[in-house]
A tleap script that builds the chain and sets N, CA, C and O, in Angstrom:
source leaprc.protein.ff14SB
mol = sequence {
  NMET ALA MET ASN LYS ASN THR VAL LEU ALA
  TRP ALA THR THR ILE MET ILE LEU VAL GLY
  LEU ALA LEU ILE ALA LEU GLY ALA PHE ARG
  TYR ASP ASP VAL ALA GLY TRP GLY PHE ALA
  ALA VAL GLY ILE GLY PHE PHE ALA ILE ALA
  TRP VAL PHE ASN ALA LEU LYS GLY ARG CVAL
}
set mol.1.N position { 0.932 -1.190 -0.053 }
set mol.1.CA position { -0.013 0.131 0.004 }
set mol.1.C position { 0.931 1.282 0.014 }
set mol.1.O position { 1.784 1.453 0.884 }
set mol.2.N position { 0.729 2.049 -0.992 }
set mol.2.CA position { 1.558 3.208 -1.080 }
set mol.2.C position { 0.873 4.325 -0.478 }
set mol.2.O position { -0.336 4.509 -0.622 }
set mol.3.N position { 1.671 5.110 0.231 }
set mol.3.CA position { 1.208 6.371 0.994 }
set mol.3.C position { 1.333 7.653 0.082 }
set mol.3.O position { 2.444 8.112 -0.185 }
set mol.4.N position { 0.317 8.149 -0.329 }
set mol.4.CA position { 0.499 9.480 -0.946 }
set mol.4.C position { 0.469 10.687 0.032 }
set mol.4.O position { 0.474 10.528 1.253 }
set mol.5.N position { 0.438 11.842 -0.542 }
set mol.5.CA position { 0.690 13.034 0.357 }
set mol.5.C position { -0.562 13.252 1.235 }
set mol.5.O position { -0.462 13.801 2.332 }
set mol.6.N position { -1.748 12.815 0.741 }
set mol.6.CA position { -2.939 13.006 1.570 }
set mol.6.C position { -2.973 12.057 2.714 }
set mol.6.O position { -3.409 12.386 3.818 }
set mol.7.N position { -2.490 10.833 2.429 }
set mol.7.CA position { -2.398 9.838 3.517 }
set mol.7.C position { -1.361 10.267 4.588 }
set mol.7.O position { -1.590 10.096 5.785 }
set mol.8.N position { -0.333 10.770 4.177 }
set mol.8.CA position { 0.702 11.232 5.189 }
set mol.8.C position { 0.083 12.410 5.954 }
set mol.8.O position { 0.232 12.479 7.174 }
set mol.9.N position { -0.564 13.282 5.317 }
set mol.9.CA position { -1.119 14.396 6.137 }
set mol.9.C position { -2.232 13.991 7.106 }
set mol.9.O position { -2.390 14.574 8.179 }
set mol.10.N position { -3.029 12.934 6.681 }
set mol.10.CA position { -4.025 12.377 7.521 }
set mol.10.C position { -3.440 11.656 8.711 }
set mol.10.O position { -3.987 11.743 9.810 }
set mol.11.N position { -2.345 10.946 8.522 }
set mol.11.CA position { -1.658 10.367 9.673 }
set mol.11.C position { -1.028 11.335 10.590 }
set mol.11.O position { -1.035 11.162 11.809 }
set mol.12.N position { -0.460 12.399 9.990 }
set mol.12.CA position { 0.176 13.514 10.789 }
set mol.12.C position { -0.872 14.145 11.662 }
set mol.12.O position { -0.633 14.374 12.847 }
set mol.13.N position { -2.117 14.455 11.063 }
set mol.13.CA position { -3.193 15.055 11.750 }
set mol.13.C position { -3.544 14.202 12.960 }
set mol.13.O position { -3.569 14.668 14.099 }
set mol.14.N position { -3.832 12.849 12.647 }
set mol.14.CA position { -4.208 11.964 13.705 }
set mol.14.C position { -3.158 11.903 14.987 }
set mol.14.O position { -3.502 11.901 16.169 }
set mol.15.N position { -1.925 11.858 14.533 }
set mol.15.CA position { -0.775 11.786 15.587 }
set mol.15.C position { -0.804 13.076 16.351 }
set mol.15.O position { -0.726 13.035 17.579 }
set mol.16.N position { -0.908 14.187 15.733 }
set mol.16.CA position { -0.917 15.490 16.352 }
set mol.16.C position { -2.137 15.692 17.304 }
set mol.16.O position { -1.994 16.324 18.351 }
set mol.17.N position { -3.319 15.164 16.946 }
set mol.17.CA position { -4.385 15.325 17.901 }
set mol.17.C position { -4.206 14.353 19.117 }
set mol.17.O position { -4.495 14.714 20.257 }
set mol.18.N position { -3.752 13.191 18.852 }
set mol.18.CA position { -3.451 12.268 20.047 }
set mol.18.C position { -2.412 12.945 20.939 }
set mol.18.O position { -2.659 13.023 22.142 }
set mol.19.N position { -1.302 13.428 20.467 }
set mol.19.CA position { -0.289 14.087 21.296 }
set mol.19.C position { -0.855 15.393 22.058 }
set mol.19.O position { -0.520 15.688 23.206 }
set mol.20.N position { -1.740 16.122 21.282 }
set mol.20.CA position { -2.337 17.300 21.880 }
set mol.20.C position { -3.233 16.812 22.983 }
set mol.20.O position { -3.119 17.366 24.077 }
set mol.21.N position { -4.124 15.831 22.836 }
set mol.21.CA position { -4.943 15.267 24.006 }
set mol.21.C position { -4.045 14.880 25.119 }
set mol.21.O position { -4.321 15.200 26.275 }
set mol.22.N position { -3.019 14.230 24.831 }
set mol.22.CA position { -2.154 13.598 25.986 }
set mol.22.C position { -1.522 14.947 26.692 }
set mol.22.O position { -1.410 14.957 27.918 }
set mol.23.N position { -1.164 15.931 26.016 }
set mol.23.CA position { -0.537 17.017 26.672 }
set mol.23.C position { -1.615 17.804 27.580 }
set mol.23.O position { -1.335 18.263 28.688 }
set mol.24.N position { -2.791 17.895 27.013 }
set mol.24.CA position { -3.914 18.588 27.753 }
set mol.24.C position { -4.181 17.739 29.008 }
set mol.24.O position { -4.338 18.257 30.114 }
set mol.25.N position { -4.226 16.427 28.795 }
set mol.25.CA position { -4.454 15.490 29.975 }
set mol.25.C position { -3.357 15.744 30.994 }
set mol.25.O position { -3.624 15.920 32.183 }
set mol.26.N position { -2.103 15.761 30.510 }
set mol.26.CA position { -1.013 15.971 31.541 }
set mol.26.C position { -1.265 17.313 32.309 }
set mol.26.O position { -1.159 17.376 33.534 }
set mol.27.N position { -1.565 18.260 31.613 }
set mol.27.CA position { -1.810 19.639 32.263 }
set mol.27.C position { -2.957 19.588 33.159 }
set mol.27.O position { -2.945 20.280 34.176 }
set mol.28.N position { -3.942 18.840 32.884 }
set mol.28.CA position { -5.160 18.806 33.727 }
set mol.28.C position { -5.027 17.928 34.966 }
set mol.28.O position { -5.379 18.274 36.094 }
set mol.29.N position { -4.536 16.869 34.674 }
set mol.29.CA position { -4.512 15.749 35.765 }
set mol.29.C position { -3.259 15.475 36.467 }
set mol.29.O position { -3.282 14.893 37.552 }
set mol.30.N position { -2.083 15.883 35.881 }
set mol.30.CA position { -0.779 15.478 36.538 }
set mol.30.C position { -0.251 16.667 37.239 }
set mol.30.O position { 0.163 16.545 38.392 }
set mol.31.N position { -0.232 17.830 36.623 }
set mol.31.CA position { 0.431 19.039 37.236 }
set mol.31.C position { -0.579 20.001 37.708 }
set mol.31.O position { -1.428 20.437 36.932 }
set mol.32.N position { -0.527 20.352 38.946 }
set mol.32.CA position { -1.568 21.218 39.521 }
set mol.32.C position { -1.021 22.724 39.708 }
set mol.32.O position { -1.704 23.605 40.230 }
set mol.33.N position { 0.257 22.915 39.234 }
set mol.33.CA position { 0.775 24.280 39.410 }
set mol.33.C position { 0.893 24.971 38.019 }
set mol.33.O position { 0.189 24.569 37.093 }
set mol.34.N position { 1.674 25.891 37.870 }
set mol.34.CA position { 1.692 26.693 36.700 }
set mol.34.C position { 2.159 25.871 35.384 }
set mol.34.O position { 1.875 26.190 34.229 }
set mol.35.N position { 2.899 24.796 35.764 }
set mol.35.CA position { 3.351 23.978 34.507 }
set mol.35.C position { 2.118 23.400 33.891 }
set mol.35.O position { 2.139 23.225 32.672 }
set mol.36.N position { 1.110 23.099 34.527 }
set mol.36.CA position { -0.155 22.472 33.988 }
set mol.36.C position { -0.668 23.402 32.937 }
set mol.36.O position { -1.154 22.931 31.909 }
set mol.37.N position { -0.587 24.767 33.139 }
set mol.37.CA position { -1.125 25.677 32.045 }
set mol.37.C position { -0.266 25.663 30.906 }
set mol.37.O position { -0.700 25.792 29.761 }
set mol.38.N position { 1.035 25.499 31.208 }
set mol.38.CA position { 1.946 25.350 30.020 }
set mol.38.C position { 1.604 24.189 29.177 }
set mol.38.O position { 1.411 24.353 27.973 }
set mol.39.N position { 1.510 22.939 29.770 }
set mol.39.CA position { 1.193 21.708 29.094 }
set mol.39.C position { -0.093 21.857 28.256 }
set mol.39.O position { -0.159 21.419 27.107 }
set mol.40.N position { -1.176 22.532 28.908 }
set mol.40.CA position { -2.370 22.660 28.196 }
set mol.40.C position { -2.263 23.603 27.050 }
set mol.40.O position { -2.838 23.331 25.996 }
set mol.41.N position { -1.534 24.746 27.190 }
set mol.41.CA position { -1.317 25.622 25.994 }
set mol.41.C position { -0.527 24.885 24.875 }
set mol.41.O position { -0.910 25.041 23.716 }
set mol.42.N position { 0.495 24.131 25.123 }
set mol.42.CA position { 1.154 23.455 24.092 }
set mol.42.C position { 0.196 22.354 23.444 }
set mol.42.O position { 0.343 22.057 22.259 }
set mol.43.N position { -0.658 21.831 24.130 }
set mol.43.CA position { -1.680 20.817 23.574 }
set mol.43.C position { -2.569 21.504 22.725 }
set mol.43.O position { -2.974 20.926 21.716 }
set mol.44.N position { -2.968 22.758 23.008 }
set mol.44.CA position { -3.876 23.585 22.164 }
set mol.44.C position { -3.169 23.966 20.840 }
set mol.44.O position { -3.731 24.014 19.746 }
set mol.45.N position { -1.845 24.235 21.085 }
set mol.45.CA position { -1.039 24.502 19.904 }
set mol.45.C position { -0.896 23.281 18.910 }
set mol.45.O position { -0.886 23.441 17.689 }
set mol.46.N position { -0.790 22.071 19.513 }
set mol.46.CA position { -0.672 20.949 18.636 }
set mol.46.C position { -2.122 20.813 17.903 }
set mol.46.O position { -2.148 20.399 16.744 }
set mol.47.N position { -3.300 21.153 18.563 }
set mol.47.CA position { -4.526 21.166 17.810 }
set mol.47.C position { -4.516 22.151 16.631 }
set mol.47.O position { -5.044 21.862 15.558 }
set mol.48.N position { -3.924 23.280 16.851 }
set mol.48.CA position { -3.824 24.272 15.833 }
set mol.48.C position { -3.066 23.760 14.615 }
set mol.48.O position { -3.509 23.888 13.474 }
set mol.49.N position { -1.928 23.187 14.897 }
set mol.49.CA position { -1.185 22.671 13.847 }
set mol.49.C position { -1.829 21.553 13.112 }
set mol.49.O position { -1.723 21.517 11.886 }
set mol.50.N position { -2.517 20.594 13.784 }
set mol.50.CA position { -3.292 19.546 13.260 }
set mol.50.C position { -4.377 20.089 12.416 }
set mol.50.O position { -4.722 19.497 11.393 }
set mol.51.N position { -4.925 21.185 12.799 }
set mol.51.CA position { -5.975 21.830 11.891 }
set mol.51.C position { -5.361 22.332 10.620 }
set mol.51.O position { -5.962 22.207 9.553 }
set mol.52.N position { -4.220 22.879 10.697 }
set mol.52.CA position { -3.575 23.343 9.450 }
set mol.52.C position { -3.301 22.115 8.579 }
set mol.52.O position { -3.608 22.129 7.387 }
set mol.53.N position { -2.733 21.063 9.152 }
set mol.53.CA position { -2.354 19.822 8.365 }
set mol.53.C position { -3.715 19.328 7.689 }
set mol.53.O position { -3.708 18.935 6.523 }
set mol.54.N position { -4.844 19.358 8.429 }
set mol.54.CA position { -6.064 18.879 7.894 }
set mol.54.C position { -6.474 19.765 6.705 }
set mol.54.O position { -6.968 19.246 5.704 }
set mol.55.N position { -6.297 20.964 6.787 }
set mol.55.CA position { -6.652 21.934 5.810 }
set mol.55.C position { -5.736 21.906 4.524 }
set mol.55.O position { -6.104 22.457 3.487 }
set mol.56.N position { -4.674 21.322 4.615 }
set mol.56.CA position { -3.661 21.174 3.553 }
set mol.56.C position { -4.035 19.942 2.730 }
set mol.56.O position { -3.594 19.845 1.585 }
set mol.57.N position { -4.816 19.004 3.243 }
set mol.57.CA position { -5.066 17.765 2.547 }
set mol.57.C position { -5.796 18.056 1.190 }
set mol.57.O position { -6.871 18.657 1.171 }
set mol.58.N position { -5.226 17.644 0.154 }
set mol.58.CA position { -5.863 17.943 -1.265 }
set mol.58.C position { -5.393 19.189 -1.936 }
set mol.58.O position { -5.729 19.459 -3.089 }
set mol.59.N position { -4.609 19.954 -1.211 }
set mol.59.CA position { -4.091 21.219 -1.687 }
set mol.59.C position { -2.565 21.254 -2.102 }
set mol.59.O position { -2.112 22.078 -2.895 }
set mol.60.N position { -1.848 20.300 -1.499 }
set mol.60.CA position { -0.421 20.306 -1.781 }
set mol.60.C position { -0.101 19.213 -2.840 }
set mol.60.O position { 1.056 19.046 -3.225 }
savepdb mol mol.pdb
quit
């Protein structure tokens, strides 16, 4: 099975969403101090990048 550019972007989007969810979960449940806010902010940043990857499917 050959992976074309849209398949690669779909996999990248999925992985970015999973990592973003993991970072938000770390910020919410593991760290109760200021570091938790940082983890959650980076997780939201991963969501933003995944959104861009998803928007690029079919255009590159």
